[in-house]
Backbone bond lengths (Angstrom), bond angles and torsions (degrees), N, CA, C in turn:
res aa  C-N    CA-C-N  psi(-1)  N-CA   C-N-CA  omega(-1)  CA-C   N-CA-C  phi
1 X - - - 1.447 - - 1.534 108.66 -
2 X 1.333 118.19 127.44 1.462 120.06 -179.94 1.518 112.01 -69.64
3 X 1.313 115.08 148.99 1.457 120.60 177.79 1.521 112.06 -102.95
4 X 1.344 116.72 -15.50 1.462 121.00 179.13 1.518 109.35 -154.43
5 X 1.326 115.56 158.35 1.460 122.49 179.68 1.526 109.33 -126.65
6 X 1.340 116.90 140.79 1.454 120.67 172.69 1.523 108.40 -82.98
7 X 1.326 116.91 138.28 1.459 121.25 -178.93 1.527 109.81 -109.41
8 X 1.332 116.38 166.63 1.467 122.28 178.69 1.526 109.12 -97.40
9 X 1.308 116.75 64.03 1.459 121.26 -178.30 1.517 109.58 -141.06
10 X 1.296 115.74 170.59 1.467 121.67 177.85 1.524 108.65 -121.26
11 X 1.330 114.08 151.50 1.466 118.63 -179.34 1.523 108.67 -151.15
12 X 1.314 116.45 130.37 1.458 121.85 176.94 1.526 109.24 -102.20
13 X 1.314 115.32 132.59 1.464 121.48 178.32 1.523 108.50 -132.39
14 X 1.329 118.70 143.81 1.468 119.80 173.76 1.530 110.69 -70.22
15 X 1.317 115.96 149.93 1.465 122.14 -179.17 1.518 108.77 -123.93
16 X 1.317 117.16 131.48 1.457 123.10 172.89 1.526 108.30 -99.21
17 X 1.312 116.23 136.66 1.462 120.92 179.54 1.522 109.00 -120.25
18 X 1.328 115.59 132.89 1.462 121.88 -179.55 1.519 107.34 -141.17
19 X 1.300 117.18 156.59 1.453 118.59 177.94 1.518 112.07 -176.24
20 X 1.317 114.16 171.41 1.462 121.93 178.40 1.518 107.96 -153.22
21 X 1.305 115.24 159.58 1.458 118.72 179.60 1.517 111.41 -165.83
22 X 1.329 114.72 -178.41 1.459 119.99 178.24 1.519 109.65 -148.14
23 X 1.325 114.77 159.23 1.462 121.97 173.75 1.516 107.70 -118.81
24 X 1.310 114.83 135.01 1.461 121.18 179.81 1.527 107.52 -123.15
25 X 1.323 116.50 118.92 1.460 121.51 179.63 1.523 108.26 -83.36
26 X 1.338 115.96 107.79 1.459 121.83 -172.01 1.533 112.59 -83.94
27 X 1.295 116.86 -50.11 1.459 121.48 -177.75 1.528 107.42 -131.28
28 X 1.318 115.96 -164.76 1.457 118.87 -175.04 1.516 113.44 -55.42
29 X 1.270 119.43 -44.44 1.460 120.63 -177.45 1.532 111.88 -132.88
30 X 1.310 117.83 18.74 1.463 121.76 -178.01 1.536 109.71 -106.74
31 X 1.335 115.97 132.48 1.460 121.81 -177.01 1.528 109.36 -125.82
32 X 1.329 116.60 129.48 1.463 122.83 172.93 1.521 107.23 -101.11
33 X 1.331 116.37 125.73 1.460 122.39 -177.86 1.524 108.40 -119.32
34 X 1.338 117.92 125.00 1.468 122.43 179.28 1.524 108.75 -128.19
35 X 1.330 115.58 133.29 1.461 121.69 -178.74 1.525 109.68 -134.84
36 X 1.328 115.59 153.28 1.454 122.28 171.85 1.521 107.10 -131.09
37 X 1.325 116.41 116.62 1.459 121.85 179.44 1.517 110.44 -108.74
38 X 1.331 115.58 156.09 1.461 121.81 178.55 1.522 107.90 -135.26
39 X 1.327 116.03 124.61 1.462 121.72 174.83 1.522 107.11 -106.91
40 X 1.339 116.14 122.73 1.461 122.15 -171.35 1.528 109.61 -118.07
41 X 1.323 117.98 132.30 1.457 122.58 176.74 1.531 109.88 -151.02
42 X 1.326 115.78 160.90 1.466 120.65 175.74 1.525 109.55 -72.10
43 X 1.307 117.55 155.80 1.455 122.35 -179.66 1.531 109.91 -64.56
44 X 1.345 118.89 132.79 1.473 121.49 -178.76 1.533 111.77 -77.71
45 X 1.315 116.69 86.43 1.466 121.05 -172.94 1.520 113.73 -71.95
46 X 1.350 119.45 -19.56 1.466 120.55 177.55 1.526 111.73 -83.24
47 X 1.328 117.66 -25.67 1.468 121.85 -178.80 1.526 111.15 -86.54
48 X 1.325 116.25 -42.36 1.464 121.71 179.96 1.526 107.34 -112.53
49 X 1.317 116.03 103.99 1.467 120.94 -177.38 1.526 109.61 -94.75
50 X 1.327 117.84 132.96 1.458 119.56 178.16 1.528 111.75 -68.77
51 X 1.300 116.31 149.54 1.469 121.84 176.01 1.531 108.94 -65.93
52 X 1.302 117.84 158.53 1.471 120.16 178.83 1.534 111.18 -54.85
53 X 1.312 115.21 131.30 1.458 120.85 -179.75 1.516 114.21 87.12
54 X 1.336 117.75 -3.33 1.465 121.67 -179.29 1.522 109.18 -110.06
55 X 1.311 117.53 162.19 1.462 122.89 176.36 1.518 110.37 -138.27
56 X 1.321 115.97 137.58 1.468 121.31 178.37 1.521 107.24 -132.21
57 X 1.331 116.68 122.20 1.465 121.83 177.31 1.514 108.45 -144.81
58 X 1.316 115.93 175.87 1.452 120.02 172.41 1.511 113.39 117.60
59 X 1.318 114.92 -161.78 1.452 124.06 -176.31 1.521 109.59 -116.21
60 X 1.320 115.93 149.50 1.463 122.08 173.85 1.519 108.77 -107.77
61 X 1.324 116.37 136.62 1.464 122.82 175.89 1.519 107.89 -120.01
62 X 1.325 116.13 132.68 1.455 121.86 176.84 1.522 107.47 -121.15
63 X 1.325 116.71 101.51 1.460 121.76 -179.46 1.523 109.12 -85.19
64 X 1.343 115.70 129.88 1.461 121.41 -176.10 1.540 108.68 -126.53
65 X 1.334 117.74 104.12 1.472 119.61 175.06 1.530 109.98 -86.51
66 X 1.329 116.64 141.67 1.465 121.57 174.52 1.526 108.84 -134.76
67 X 1.313 114.83 145.18 1.465 122.00 177.09 1.515 107.21 -133.03
68 X 1.314 116.18 135.49 1.460 120.12 179.31 1.513 111.44 -136.29
69 X 1.305 115.35 153.47 1.461 122.45 177.09 1.522 106.79 -126.56
70 X 1.317 116.85 127.86 1.459 120.04 -178.03 1.522 110.94 -138.78
71 X 1.317 114.04 162.43 1.460 121.36 177.92 1.503 107.93 -118.54
72 X 1.315 116.63 139.51 1.455 122.83 -177.67 1.509 110.19 -99.93
């Protein structure tokens, strides 16, 4: 039994972005950069409709890790 249905509609929601990271100097001119970002928004209730008798609310978090290697 499905708990939610996708609808044929559009919905705009504001998104908050937050994150943190660090740089680690590995060798003479080599830098390792690691970050963790979080994109936060309210649940899109017009796009994803709950099945009859169900309820869906809350916030969505999208954690995005990135790692980079660079030379100075």
